[in-house]
N, C-alpha and C positions, 0 to 999 in steps of 0.2 A: 436567293440561292448560292448555297455553298460552292465553292471552288474546289476542285480536286487538289490545287496546290495546298490550300488551307487545310483541308483534313489531312494530307500527307504531313504537313507541319506538325499538326496536333498529335499524330501516331508518333512522331519522332520525339516530340516533347515528353509524351507519356511513357515512352520507352526508356528515356533518360531518367525520368522520375523513377520508374520501376528498379532500375539498376541502383540508383541513390539509396532507396528503400532496402534493397537487398543488402547492401553494405552496411546500413543501419542496424538491420537485423542481426548481422553477424556480430556487430560490436555489442549489442544487447545479450545475445548467447554467451560471448566470450566473458563479459562482465558478470554475468550471472554465476558460471561456473567458476571463475577466479574468485569471486568473493565467497563462494559456497565453501571452497577449500580452505580459505583464510578464517573461518568462524571457529573459535575456540570452544571446547566443550569443558564445561566445569561440572558436569554430572556428579562427580565424587564428592566434590565441595558440598554442592547442594543436597546431596543424599545424606551426607553426614550432618548438615544443620537441621534438616528435616527429621531426621532420625532422633536427634537430641531433643528437639523442642516436641516431637510427636509423642516421645514418652512422659512427658510433663503434663500435669493436670492444668491447663492453660485457662480452664473456665474459673479457676480459683484466683487468677490473677487480674488484678485491676489496673489495667493499662490501656491507653488509647489505640495501640497497634493490635491489640487482642480484642478487647471489648469497645466498640465505639462509644464515645461521648458525645456525638453530635448525629443528628438525623439528616444534616447535608451530606450530599454525595459530590465528590470530586472526580469529573470524568475527563480523561486523558485521551485525546484523538491524535494518533501518530498517522502525519500525513506527510507529504514531500516537499521537496523546495523545487522540483523540476517538472516539466509538462510531459506530454506524450503517454500518459498514464490510462489513457481510456476510461476515465470516469472513476477510477479506483478511490481517489481522494474524495470524491463527492460522496461515494457510500460510505466512507469512513466518518466523514463530518455528519452525514444524515443520520447514521446510527447514535452517534453522540447526541444529537439534536433529539432523538426519540427518548433515550435515556433520560435526557434531562426535563423532558415533558411529563415524565412520570413521578418526579420529585425534584424538590429544590436544590439546586447544586451550583457547581462552579466549573466552568469549561477551561480547560488547559489544553492548548493546541501545540504540537509539536510539528513544525514545518510551516512553509510560508503560504502554501496553497491553501491549508485550512485556515490560517488567519483571514486570507481573502475571502472564503466562503463564509466565514462567520461575520465579518465585516459587512458583507452584501445582505446577509440576513438581519443585521442590525443587533447582532449577539455579542456582548462584551466578552473577552476571554483574556487569560493570561497565555502569553506566548513566549515560546522556546524554540530556537533554531533548529532546522531540519537534520535529520541524523547523516552525519558524515563519517565515513568509513575510518579516516585518521583520527577522530576524535571520539570514537564508539565508547571506550571506557569512561571518558571524563564526562561525556553527555549523560551516559548513565548515572553516573555517581550525582551529577548536578540535578537531575530530576529526582531521584531517590532523595537526596538532602532536602529538596524543596517540598516534596510530599510529606515526608516524616515532619518536618518542622511544621507545615499547616495542620497536620493531624494532631500533633502535640499540643498546638495553639486551641484546637477546637474549631478551627474554621471549617472543616469537614470531617466526617467520622469514616466515610467508606470512600475507597478510591477503586475506580474501574478504570481499565486501560482497554480502548478500543482500537484494533490495529489491522493492517491487512497480512495475512499469513501465506507465504508461498509454500505450497506443499510440492510444486514442481515448476518447470518452466512455463507449463501451460494450464497450471491450476493454482488459482488464488482464491482466498475466501477471507471475509471480515471476520475476525474473532474478537470475543470479549472476555477478560480475565479480571476477576476481582483480587487486587493487590492487598489491599488492607479492609477489613481487619484480617490478620494472618489466622488461617484455619489448618489445622493438622489433617493429613488424610489417613493417619495410623489408626488402627482399630482400637476400639476403648478398652478391650481386655489387656492390651500390650502396654498400657500406661501406668506409670509409677507415681503412686502417692506423693507429694510435694514434701510430706515430712520425711521421707526416705532419703532425701538429699542432704549433703553437708554442704552449705552454702558459704562461700568466702565472700559474697557480695548479696544485695537484695535479688530475688527472683525476678523482681521486675527489671531490674537493671541488665541482667544476664538475658533475658528475653528480649529486651529491646535492642541490645547489640547484636544477637544473633538474627533477629529480624532485618537490622540494618544491613548487615551483610548479605543476607538472602536476598532481600529486595532489589539490590544492585544486581545481582547475578540475573534475576528474573527480567529486570527492565533491559539488561543487555540482551538477553536472548529475544526478547520482543522487538528491540531495535535492529538485531541482525535479520530476522526472518521479514520485518518491514522492509529493510533495504534490499534483500532479495526479491520481495514482491514488486519493488520498484521496476527492477530490470525485466523481470517476468511480465509485468503489466505493459511495459515499454514494447516488448517484443510482441505480444499480443496484440497491442493497437497497431503496430506497423504491419503485422501479418495481416489484419483486417483491411489496412488501407492498400495493402498490395493486392488483395483479392478484388477490392472495388475498381483499383486501376487497371487490372487484368479484364474485368467485365467491361469497363469503358472502352479499352484498347480494341477488345472483339467488336464492340459495337461501331467504334471508328473505322476498323478494317472494312466490315460490312458495307457502312456507308461509302468508303473509299472505292470499293469494287464495284457498287451499285452505280456510283456517279461514273466510273470508267466506262462501265457497259453501256450507260446512258449516252456517254458522249461517242462511244463506237457505233451505236445504233444511229445516233443522229447523222454521224458522219457518212455512214452507209447510204442512209435515207437521202441525204443532200447529193451524194455521187450519184445515186440512181435517179434522183430527179433531174440532176444536170445531164445525165446521160440521155434521158428521154427527151428533154428539151433540144438537147444537141441531134437527136435523130430526126426529130419533126423539121429541123430546119434543113435537113438535106434534100 
């Protein structure tokens, strides 16, 4: 049978835990909005590169970054190095496994948690360190360099990146984007024949360099929203834990008052019984 003092101690413990979670939620919220303000926008650069490439007839260019030379796919799963993400990492890595089940490919994992999931499944992978705010540019360039090198070698022809996208503090979604081969979204009628260009270098080299610059910016954007998703998912996980603790605390309070009433009733019955015995002895 539970003692009132034990239940009271449990209530005090969960109250303290709820206060700790409240502090952690505040930290996650401040980290989310602070990092959101730090993210730099390179839309003008990206638009200029895409405008230039979009006006070229890329179908006439034989280059691995434009026309894949291999049927193997490289799947990049962007996960985290930290915990308290409420299964977000598992969703990313599961999406990557589903993609690899469709065709032969290579798994590239960004983040320690993804590597652990892959190891548990017995899946080999290329590992890269998780995204860090202070190394966002260099990590984006490092992944870009690796992917382009492998595409040029023919290790894989298509590169798909799977990552968590934070649309807001309370809304995250697993997104998939094809990085290579590069495709233009410009309308066909706006494109210029390659013969109309006066080239100082081979068209293939120009395209390769522009795609080289563009892909780093794309990876930077992906890493940025993935990092935001970490803070958002951590907040949501802590919020869910808070609700569970609140529910448990309510149950403990009910149990506490029920035990108090039982003790009060028992005391009253004992006093009543003692009074009856005392009256009989008179």
